[in-house]
PDB file of N, CA, C and O in Angstrom:
ATOM      1  N   MET A   1     -13.758  19.726  28.184  1.00  0.00           N
ATOM      2  CA  MET A   1     -14.228  18.470  27.608  1.00  0.00           C
ATOM      3  C   MET A   1     -14.252  18.545  26.083  1.00  0.00           C
ATOM      4  O   MET A   1     -13.888  17.586  25.403  1.00  0.00           O
ATOM      5  N   VAL A   2     -14.682  19.686  25.552  1.00  0.00           N
ATOM      6  CA  VAL A   2     -14.730  19.851  24.095  1.00  0.00           C
ATOM      7  C   VAL A   2     -13.320  19.826  23.514  1.00  0.00           C
ATOM      8  O   VAL A   2     -13.102  19.277  22.435  1.00  0.00           O
ATOM      9  N   GLU A   3     -12.358  20.421  24.229  1.00  0.00           N
ATOM     10  CA  GLU A   3     -10.984  20.424  23.752  1.00  0.00           C
ATOM     11  C   GLU A   3     -10.422  19.002  23.692  1.00  0.00           C
ATOM     12  O   GLU A   3      -9.710  18.644  22.754  1.00  0.00           O
ATOM     13  N   LEU A   4     -10.746  18.216  24.688  1.00  0.00           N
ATOM     14  CA  LEU A   4     -10.266  16.833  24.720  1.00  0.00           C
ATOM     15  C   LEU A   4     -10.857  16.031  23.571  1.00  0.00           C
ATOM     16  O   LEU A   4     -10.142  15.267  22.923  1.00  0.00           O
ATOM     17  N   LEU A   5     -12.135  16.189  23.310  1.00  0.00           N
ATOM     18  CA  LEU A   5     -12.773  15.463  22.210  1.00  0.00           C
ATOM     19  C   LEU A   5     -12.226  15.912  20.853  1.00  0.00           C
ATOM     20  O   LEU A   5     -11.978  15.080  19.979  1.00  0.00           O
ATOM     21  N   SER A   6     -12.038  17.210  20.675  1.00  0.00           N
ATOM     22  CA  SER A   6     -11.522  17.689  19.392  1.00  0.00           C
ATOM     23  C   SER A   6     -10.067  17.270  19.188  1.00  0.00           C
ATOM     24  O   SER A   6      -9.674  16.948  18.066  1.00  0.00           O
ATOM     25  N   ALA A   7      -9.264  17.268  20.248  1.00  0.00           N
ATOM     26  CA  ALA A   7      -7.878  16.814  20.130  1.00  0.00           C
ATOM     27  C   ALA A   7      -7.831  15.321  19.806  1.00  0.00           C
ATOM     28  O   ALA A   7      -7.027  14.892  18.979  1.00  0.00           O
ATOM     29  N   THR A   8      -8.690  14.529  20.451  1.00  0.00           N
ATOM     30  CA  THR A   8      -8.753  13.101  20.166  1.00  0.00           C
ATOM     31  C   THR A   8      -9.185  12.849  18.730  1.00  0.00           C
ATOM     32  O   THR A   8      -8.623  11.983  18.060  1.00  0.00           O
ATOM     33  N   LEU A   9     -10.154  13.578  18.260  1.00  0.00           N
ATOM     34  CA  LEU A   9     -10.612  13.445  16.878  1.00  0.00           C
ATOM     35  C   LEU A   9      -9.503  13.835  15.905  1.00  0.00           C
ATOM     36  O   LEU A   9      -9.296  13.148  14.904  1.00  0.00           O
ATOM     37  N   ALA A  10      -8.796  14.912  16.178  1.00  0.00           N
ATOM     38  CA  ALA A  10      -7.714  15.355  15.297  1.00  0.00           C
ATOM     39  C   ALA A  10      -6.605  14.307  15.232  1.00  0.00           C
ATOM     40  O   ALA A  10      -6.119  13.992  14.146  1.00  0.00           O
ATOM     41  N   PHE A  11      -6.195  13.758  16.391  1.00  0.00           N
ATOM     42  CA  PHE A  11      -5.158  12.736  16.392  1.00  0.00           C
ATOM     43  C   PHE A  11      -5.623  11.462  15.698  1.00  0.00           C
ATOM     44  O   PHE A  11      -4.830  10.796  15.032  1.00  0.00           O
ATOM     45  N   THR A  12      -6.879  11.122  15.843  1.00  0.00           N
ATOM     46  CA  THR A  12      -7.412   9.940  15.177  1.00  0.00           C
ATOM     47  C   THR A  12      -7.407  10.114  13.663  1.00  0.00           C
ATOM     48  O   THR A  12      -7.028   9.198  12.933  1.00  0.00           O
ATOM     49  N   VAL A  13      -7.824  11.278  13.193  1.00  0.00           N
ATOM     50  CA  VAL A  13      -7.846  11.539  11.751  1.00  0.00           C
ATOM     51  C   VAL A  13      -6.428  11.549  11.192  1.00  0.00           C
ATOM     52  O   VAL A  13      -6.186  10.975  10.130  1.00  0.00           O
ATOM     53  N   LEU A  14      -5.491  12.185  11.880  1.00  0.00           N
ATOM     54  CA  LEU A  14      -4.106  12.201  11.418  1.00  0.00           C
ATOM     55  C   LEU A  14      -3.490  10.803  11.422  1.00  0.00           C
ATOM     56  O   LEU A  14      -2.774  10.433  10.492  1.00  0.00           O
ATOM     57  N   GLY A  15      -3.767  10.042  12.453  1.00  0.00           N
ATOM     58  CA  GLY A  15      -3.255   8.679  12.508  1.00  0.00           C
ATOM     59  C   GLY A  15      -3.830   7.800  11.414  1.00  0.00           C
ATOM     60  O   GLY A  15      -3.111   6.999  10.816  1.00  0.00           O
ATOM     61  N   LEU A  16      -5.116   7.944  11.149  1.00  0.00           N
ATOM     62  CA  LEU A  16      -5.754   7.172  10.084  1.00  0.00           C
ATOM     63  C   LEU A  16      -5.189   7.556   8.718  1.00  0.00           C
ATOM     64  O   LEU A  16      -4.941   6.686   7.883  1.00  0.00           O
ATOM     65  N   ALA A  17      -4.985   8.842   8.489  1.00  0.00           N
ATOM     66  CA  ALA A  17      -4.411   9.294   7.215  1.00  0.00           C
ATOM     67  C   ALA A  17      -2.990   8.753   7.040  1.00  0.00           C
ATOM     68  O   ALA A  17      -2.632   8.301   5.953  1.00  0.00           O
ATOM     69  N   LEU A  18      -2.190   8.795   8.087  1.00  0.00           N
ATOM     70  CA  LEU A  18      -0.833   8.264   8.009  1.00  0.00           C
ATOM     71  C   LEU A  18      -0.838   6.759   7.770  1.00  0.00           C
ATOM     72  O   LEU A  18      -0.034   6.250   6.989  1.00  0.00           O
ATOM     73  N   TRP A  19      -1.735   6.051   8.433  1.00  0.00           N
ATOM     74  CA  TRP A  19      -1.834   4.604   8.256  1.00  0.00           C
ATOM     75  C   TRP A  19      -2.236   4.255   6.820  1.00  0.00           C
ATOM     76  O   TRP A  19      -1.714   3.298   6.249  1.00  0.00           O
ATOM     77  N   MET A  20      -3.154   5.018   6.237  1.00  0.00           N
ATOM     78  CA  MET A  20      -3.580   4.755   4.865  1.00  0.00           C
ATOM     79  C   MET A  20      -2.454   5.050   3.876  1.00  0.00           C
ATOM     80  O   MET A  20      -2.327   4.362   2.862  1.00  0.00           O
ATOM     81  N   LEU A  21      -1.642   6.058   4.158  1.00  0.00           N
ATOM     82  CA  LEU A  21      -0.525   6.362   3.261  1.00  0.00           C
ATOM     83  C   LEU A  21       0.562   5.298   3.333  1.00  0.00           C
ATOM     84  O   LEU A  21       1.150   4.948   2.310  1.00  0.00           O
ATOM     85  N   VAL A  22       0.832   4.783   4.514  1.00  0.00           N
ATOM     86  CA  VAL A  22       1.897   3.798   4.682  1.00  0.00           C
ATOM     87  C   VAL A  22       1.463   2.439   4.158  1.00  0.00           C
ATOM     88  O   VAL A  22       2.297   1.694   3.643  1.00  0.00           O
ATOM     89  N   ASP A  23       0.202   2.096   4.270  1.00  0.00           N
ATOM     90  CA  ASP A  23      -0.292   0.772   3.932  1.00  0.00           C
ATOM     91  C   ASP A  23      -0.872   0.723   2.525  1.00  0.00           C
ATOM     92  O   ASP A  23      -1.958   0.179   2.323  1.00  0.00           O
ATOM     93  N   SER A  24      -0.158   1.288   1.545  1.00  0.00           N
ATOM     94  CA  SER A  24      -0.667   1.250   0.180  1.00  0.00           C
ATOM     95  C   SER A  24      -0.346  -0.090  -0.464  1.00  0.00           C
ATOM     96  O   SER A  24       0.573  -0.780  -0.022  1.00  0.00           O
ATOM     97  N   ASP A  25      -1.086  -0.471  -1.503  1.00  0.00           N
ATOM     98  CA  ASP A  25      -0.876  -1.759  -2.144  1.00  0.00           C
ATOM     99  C   ASP A  25      -0.268  -1.631  -3.535  1.00  0.00           C
ATOM    100  O   ASP A  25      -0.460  -2.512  -4.372  1.00  0.00           O
ATOM    101  N   ASP A  26       0.452  -0.561  -3.793  1.00  0.00           N
ATOM    102  CA  ASP A  26       1.162  -0.464  -5.059  1.00  0.00           C
ATOM    103  C   ASP A  26       2.626  -0.809  -4.835  1.00  0.00           C
ATOM    104  O   ASP A  26       3.057  -1.004  -3.699  1.00  0.00           O
ATOM    105  N   ASP A  27       3.398  -0.885  -5.932  1.00  0.00           N
ATOM    106  CA  ASP A  27       4.777  -1.325  -5.783  1.00  0.00           C
ATOM    107  C   ASP A  27       5.769  -0.165  -5.914  1.00  0.00           C
ATOM    108  O   ASP A  27       6.821  -0.318  -6.534  1.00  0.00           O
ATOM    109  N   ASN A  28       5.446   0.970  -5.344  1.00  0.00           N
ATOM    110  CA  ASN A  28       6.364   2.103  -5.381  1.00  0.00           C
ATOM    111  C   ASN A  28       7.102   2.283  -4.060  1.00  0.00           C
ATOM    112  O   ASN A  28       7.539   3.390  -3.745  1.00  0.00           O
ATOM    113  N   GLY A  29       7.243   1.231  -3.296  1.00  0.00           N
ATOM    114  CA  GLY A  29       7.984   1.296  -2.044  1.00  0.00           C
ATOM    115  C   GLY A  29       7.127   1.688  -0.851  1.00  0.00           C
ATOM    116  O   GLY A  29       7.674   1.976   0.214  1.00  0.00           O
ATOM    117  N   GLY A  30       5.816   1.711  -0.984  1.00  0.00           N
ATOM    118  CA  GLY A  30       4.968   2.106   0.114  1.00  0.00           C
ATOM    119  C   GLY A  30       4.611   0.979   1.060  1.00  0.00           C
ATOM    120  O   GLY A  30       3.934   1.210   2.062  1.00  0.00           O
ATOM    121  N   GLY A  31       5.051  -0.245   0.764  1.00  0.00           N
ATOM    122  CA  GLY A  31       4.709  -1.377   1.606  1.00  0.00           C
ATOM    123  C   GLY A  31       3.375  -1.965   1.210  1.00  0.00           C
ATOM    124  O   GLY A  31       2.802  -1.564   0.197  1.00  0.00           O
ATOM    125  N   GLY A  32       2.885  -2.877   1.959  1.00  0.00           N
ATOM    126  CA  GLY A  32       1.608  -3.515   1.650  1.00  0.00           C
ATOM    127  C   GLY A  32       1.772  -4.603   0.607  1.00  0.00           C
ATOM    128  O   GLY A  32       2.868  -5.134   0.434  1.00  0.00           O
ATOM    129  N   LEU A  33       0.711  -4.938  -0.081  1.00  0.00           N
ATOM    130  CA  LEU A  33       0.749  -5.981  -1.094  1.00  0.00           C
ATOM    131  C   LEU A  33       1.495  -5.500  -2.334  1.00  0.00           C
ATOM    132  O   LEU A  33       1.339  -4.354  -2.756  1.00  0.00           O
ATOM    133  N   MET A  34       2.287  -6.364  -2.901  1.00  0.00           N
ATOM    134  CA  MET A  34       3.028  -6.028  -4.111  1.00  0.00           C
ATOM    135  C   MET A  34       2.406  -6.747  -5.302  1.00  0.00           C
ATOM    136  O   MET A  34       1.890  -7.857  -5.168  1.00  0.00           O
ATOM    137  N   GLU A  35       2.458  -6.110  -6.460  1.00  0.00           N
ATOM    138  CA  GLU A  35       1.975  -6.759  -7.666  1.00  0.00           C
ATOM    139  C   GLU A  35       3.046  -7.737  -8.159  1.00  0.00           C
ATOM    140  O   GLU A  35       4.239  -7.473  -8.009  1.00  0.00           O
ATOM    141  N   PRO A  36       2.630  -8.864  -8.747  1.00  0.00           N
ATOM    142  CA  PRO A  36       3.616  -9.852  -9.194  1.00  0.00           C
ATOM    143  C   PRO A  36       4.461  -9.332 -10.361  1.00  0.00           C
ATOM    144  O   PRO A  36       4.003  -8.517 -11.162  1.00  0.00           O
ATOM    145  N   THR A  37       5.689  -9.815 -10.437  1.00  0.00           N
ATOM    146  CA  THR A  37       6.587  -9.460 -11.533  1.00  0.00           C
ATOM    147  C   THR A  37       6.430 -10.498 -12.633  1.00  0.00           C
ATOM    148  O   THR A  37       6.423 -11.699 -12.364  1.00  0.00           O
ATOM    149  N   LEU A  38       6.303 -10.037 -13.868  1.00  0.00           N
ATOM    150  CA  LEU A  38       6.177 -10.956 -14.997  1.00  0.00           C
ATOM    151  C   LEU A  38       7.558 -11.454 -15.392  1.00  0.00           C
ATOM    152  O   LEU A  38       8.484 -10.663 -15.569  1.00  0.00           O
ATOM    153  N   VAL A  39       7.692 -12.778 -15.529  1.00  0.00           N
ATOM    154  CA  VAL A  39       8.960 -13.395 -15.896  1.00  0.00           C
ATOM    155  C   VAL A  39       8.802 -14.001 -17.282  1.00  0.00           C
ATOM    156  O   VAL A  39       7.863 -14.762 -17.513  1.00  0.00           O
ATOM    157  N   PRO A  40       9.710 -13.677 -18.223  1.00  0.00           N
ATOM    158  CA  PRO A  40       9.572 -14.240 -19.571  1.00  0.00           C
ATOM    159  C   PRO A  40       9.832 -15.749 -19.579  1.00  0.00           C
ATOM    160  O   PRO A  40      10.720 -16.245 -18.886  1.00  0.00           O
ATOM    161  N   ILE A  41       9.041 -16.463 -20.375  1.00  0.00           N
ATOM    162  CA  ILE A  41       9.188 -17.910 -20.506  1.00  0.00           C
ATOM    163  C   ILE A  41       9.693 -18.191 -21.919  1.00  0.00           C
ATOM    164  O   ILE A  41       9.064 -17.781 -22.894  1.00  0.00           O
ATOM    165  N   PRO A  42      10.828 -18.892 -22.035  1.00  0.00           N
ATOM    166  CA  PRO A  42      11.348 -19.180 -23.379  1.00  0.00           C
ATOM    167  C   PRO A  42      10.418 -20.139 -24.136  1.00  0.00           C
ATOM    168  O   PRO A  42       9.898 -21.098 -23.565  1.00  0.00           O
ATOM    169  N   VAL A  43      10.222 -19.864 -25.414  1.00  0.00           N
ATOM    170  CA  VAL A  43       9.335 -20.677 -26.260  1.00  0.00           C
ATOM    171  C   VAL A  43      10.130 -21.165 -27.459  1.00  0.00           C
ATOM    172  O   VAL A  43      10.839 -20.386 -28.097  1.00  0.00           O
ATOM    173  N   ARG A  44      10.015 -22.454 -27.771  1.00  0.00           N
ATOM    174  CA  ARG A  44      10.699 -23.017 -28.938  1.00  0.00           C
ATOM    175  C   ARG A  44       9.865 -22.769 -30.186  1.00  0.00           C
ATOM    176  O   ARG A  44       8.645 -22.930 -30.171  1.00  0.00           O
ATOM    177  N   ASN A  45      10.524 -22.383 -31.251  1.00  0.00           N
ATOM    178  CA  ASN A  45       9.829 -22.162 -32.524  1.00  0.00           C
ATOM    179  C   ASN A  45       9.840 -23.406 -33.404  1.00  0.00           C
ATOM    180  O   ASN A  45       8.996 -23.535 -34.291  1.00  0.00           O
ATOM    181  N   THR A  46      10.775 -24.322 -33.180  1.00  0.00           N
ATOM    182  CA  THR A  46      10.847 -25.539 -33.987  1.00  0.00           C
ATOM    183  C   THR A  46      10.386 -26.722 -33.180  1.00  0.00           C
ATOM    184  O   THR A  46      10.620 -26.795 -31.974  1.00  0.00           O
ATOM    185  N   ARG A  47       9.716 -27.669 -33.858  1.00  0.00           N
ATOM    186  CA  ARG A  47       9.261 -28.873 -33.168  1.00  0.00           C
ATOM    187  C   ARG A  47      10.341 -29.921 -33.179  1.00  0.00           C
ATOM    188  O   ARG A  47      11.151 -29.953 -34.105  1.00  0.00           O
ATOM    189  N   ARG A  48      10.381 -30.768 -32.195  1.00  0.00           N
ATOM    190  CA  ARG A  48      11.368 -31.848 -32.117  1.00  0.00           C
ATOM    191  C   ARG A  48      10.753 -33.172 -32.435  1.00  0.00           C
ATOM    192  O   ARG A  48      11.441 -34.192 -32.416  1.00  0.00           O
TER     193      ARG A  48
END
């Protein structure tokens, strides 16, 4: 019984660690939420 509980705990911890690594929210290819890309907006210097 102790072996079953410890094996279940080990698999749960490994699965949780893998899930946290895969589900990151940075934009380095890890998936999850991506940060927005800044797009330059042209600005006129002279008035019309």
